C-alpha positions in Angstrom: -25.3 -13.6 5.9 -25.4 -9.9 4.8 -22.2 -8.0 5.4 -22.1 -4.2 5.3 -18.6 -2.7 5.3 -16.3 -0.1 3.9 -13.6 -1.3 1.5 -10.7 -0.3 -0.7 -10.7 -1.8 -4.2 -7.4 -3.4 -5.2 -8.0 -5.3 -8.4 -10.8 -6.2 -10.8 -11.1 -8.3 -14.0 -13.9 -9.1 -16.4 -15.9 -12.3 -15.7 -18.4 -13.3 -18.3 -20.3 -10.8 -20.5 -21.4 -8.3 -17.8 -19.7 -9.2 -14.5 -16.4 -8.5 -12.9 -14.5 -10.2 -10.0 -13.2 -7.6 -7.6 -10.6 -7.9 -4.9 -11.4 -5.6 -2.0 -9.7 -5.0 1.3 -12.6 -4.6 3.7 -12.9 -3.1 7.1 -15.1 -5.9 8.5 -13.7 -9.0 6.8 -10.2 -8.3 5.6 -9.2 -9.3 2.1 -12.1 -10.6 0.1 -13.2 -11.3 -3.5 -16.6 -10.4 -4.9 -18.5 -10.9 -8.1 -20.3 -7.8 -9.3 -23.0 -8.5 -11.9 -25.1 -6.5 -14.3 -22.5 -4.0 -15.2 -23.6 -3.7 -18.9 -27.2 -2.8 -18.1 -28.4 0.6 -19.0 -28.7 1.4 -15.4 -26.4 -0.9 -13.5 -26.9 -1.2 -9.8 -23.1 -0.7 -9.3 -21.2 1.9 -11.3 -18.2 0.4 -13.2 -16.2 3.5 -12.1 -16.3 2.2 -8.5 -14.3 -0.9 -9.5 -11.2 1.1 -10.3 -8.1 0.4 -8.1 -8.1 2.4 -4.8 -11.7 3.3 -5.0 -13.1 3.7 -1.5 -16.5 2.1 -1.3 -19.3 1.1 1.0 -20.7 -2.2 0.1 -23.5 -4.6 1.0 -22.7 -8.2 0.1 -23.9 -11.8 0.6 -21.2 -13.7 2.5 -21.2 -17.4 2.8 -18.9 -19.0 5.3 -16.2 -21.2 3.7 -16.5 -19.6 0.3 -13.8 -17.6 -1.4 -16.1 -15.6 -3.7 -19.0 -13.5 -2.5 -21.7 -11.6 -4.3 -22.2 -7.8 -4.1 -25.7 -6.6 -3.5 -25.0 -2.9 -3.3 -22.0 -0.6 -3.6 -21.5 3.1 -3.5 -18.6 5.6 -3.1 -17.5 6.3 0.4 -14.9 8.9 -0.6 -14.3 10.9 -3.7 -10.7 11.7 -4.8 -10.1 15.2 -6.0 -6.4 15.1 -7.0 -5.0 11.5 -6.9 -6.4 10.3 -10.3 -5.5 13.5 -12.1 -2.0 14.3 -10.8 0.8 12.1 -12.3 3.1 11.8 -9.3 0.2 11.0 -7.0 -1.4 8.5 -9.4 2.0 6.8 -9.9 2.4 6.5 -6.2 -1.2 5.2 -6.0 -0.4 2.5 -8.6 2.7 1.5 -6.6 0.8 1.3 -3.3 -2.0 -0.7 -5.0 0.5 -3.4 -6.1 2.4 -3.3 -2.8 -0.9 -3.9 -0.8 -2.0 -6.6 -3.2 1.2 -8.6 -2.9 1.7 -8.3 0.8 -1.8 -8.6 2.4 -3.0 -12.1 2.1 -5.2 -12.7 5.2 -9.0 -12.8 5.0 -9.5 -11.6 8.5 -10.5 -8.2 9.8 -7.8 -5.8 10.8 -9.5 -2.5 11.5 -6.3 -0.6 12.5 -4.7 -1.6 9.2 -7.8 -0.6 7.3 -7.8 2.8 9.0 -4.1 3.3 8.2 -4.6 2.5 4.5 -7.6 4.7 4.2 -6.0 7.7 6.0 -2.9 7.3 3.9 -4.9 7.4 0.7 -6.9 10.4 1.8 -3.7 12.2 2.7 -2.0 11.3 -0.6 -5.0 12.8 -2.3 -5.4 15.9 -0.2 -2.0 17.0 1.0 -0.9 20.3 -0.6 2.7 19.3 -0.2 5.1 17.5 -2.5 4.6 13.7 -2.4 8.0 12.5 -3.7 8.9 10.8 -0.4 5.4 9.6 0.4 5.8 6.0 -0.8 9.0 5.5 1.1 7.5 6.7 4.4 4.4 4.7 3.7 6.4 1.5 3.4 8.1 1.8 6.7 4.9 2.6 8.5 3.1 -0.2 6.6 5.7 -2.7 7.8 4.4 -2.3 11.3 1.0 -3.8 10.3 2.7 -6.6 8.5 4.7 -7.7 11.6 8.0 -6.8 10.1 8.7 -3.4 11.6 12.5 -2.6 11.7 14.2 -2.1 15.0 14.7 1.4 16.5 18.0 0.9 18.2 19.8 3.5 16.1 22.6 5.2 18.1 26.1 6.6 17.7 27.6 3.2 18.4 24.9 1.4 16.3 24.8 3.5 13.1 24.5 0.7 10.4 21.1 -0.8 9.5 21.1 -4.4 8.4 18.2 -5.5 6.2 18.3 -9.2 7.2 18.7 -8.6 10.9 16.2 -5.7 10.9 18.3 -3.8 13.5 21.2 -1.3 13.6 24.7 -2.8 14.0 27.9 -1.5 15.4 30.9 -0.8 13.0 32.8 -4.0 12.4 29.6 -6.2 12.6 28.6 -5.5 9.0 27.4 -8.2 6.6 26.2 -8.5 3.0 22.8 -6.9 3.9 24.2 -4.0 5.9 23.5 -0.5 4.5 26.1 2.2 4.3 26.2 4.8 7.1 24.6 7.4 4.9 21.8 5.1 3.8 21.3 3.9 7.4 21.0 7.5 8.5 18.3 8.2 5.9 16.5 5.0 6.8 16.4 6.1 10.4 15.2 9.6 9.5 12.5 8.1 7.3 11.3 5.8 10.1 10.9 8.7 12.5 8.9 10.8 10.1 5.1 10.9 10.0 3.4 10.4 6.6 2.0 13.9 6.7 5.6 15.3 7.2 7.3 13.2 4.5 7.8 16.4 2.4 10.2 17.7 5.0 12.8 15.0 4.2 15.6 16.4 1.9 16.7 13.7 -0.5 18.1 13.7 -4.0 16.4 11.6 -6.7 19.3 9.1 -6.5 19.0 8.8 -2.7 15.3 8.2 -3.1 15.7 5.5 -5.7 18.4 3.8 -3.5 16.2 3.9 -0.4 13.3 2.4 -2.4 15.4 -0.5 -3.5 16.5 -1.1 0.1 12.9 -1.1 1.2 11.9 -3.5 -1.5 14.7 -5.8 -0.5 13.7 -5.6 3.1 10.1 -6.6 2.3 11.3 -9.5 0.2 13.6 -10.7 2.9 11.0 -10.6 5.6 7.9 -11.6 3.7 8.1 -15.2 2.5 7.4 -15.7 -1.2 6.5 -12.1 -1.8 6.0 -11.7 -5.6 8.1 -9.2 -7.6 6.8 -5.7 -7.8 6.9 -3.8 -11.1 5.0 -0.5 -10.6 8.0 1.1 -8.9 9.8 1.1 -12.3 7.2 3.5 -13.6 7.2 5.5 -10.3 11.0 6.0 -10.5 10.7 7.5 -14.0 7.9 9.8 -12.9 9.7 11.0 -9.7 13.2 11.1 -11.3 15.1 14.2 -10.3 
């Protein structure tokens, strides 16, 4: 069958002399792999520039039920970034988000609400006039909702300590190995209550930001079985240091 859909490119690698295999998170079919041929022709049907990570595309592809690899018929840009590829903090966050999405989304089924969330987040990252130093942290907590691992929201004066394993706030005296300090728990709560477009309002030092990122990574590893290690955050931390 012919499938027409929007998609977000996550990964591509060379296949043969003039083809690439591309992993795309699509609006209509979830996570899918495609082969794009004829890229070395003088006038290729698909521009190689569209295969860069986080490219937002509209594609027409041949889909065969039961197959893991499909063939692209047509592809064109659905959105043009103006800042993200050229701004170091934004592009570093984009690199981190790409790896995070690759290593957490594994289902080849449509999830339109997740697609809309990802697309709106990427467009915001590109277009916001505000500082983006907290963007990836806020993104992770909102993203967790779509992965089915959203933390509890029972923060209160008598439940001020967030526990990474339990996924809820605990009362003093109930702490365990995975319980955050009261200060880190407070920042976790503030982050969870903040919309992506307002992430620049959160006041955090560079050290607080790095600590919170490590807590978030640990939370994802605890609640997503066999999640591979992430590495892009190491570059991100260097870029956003301060």
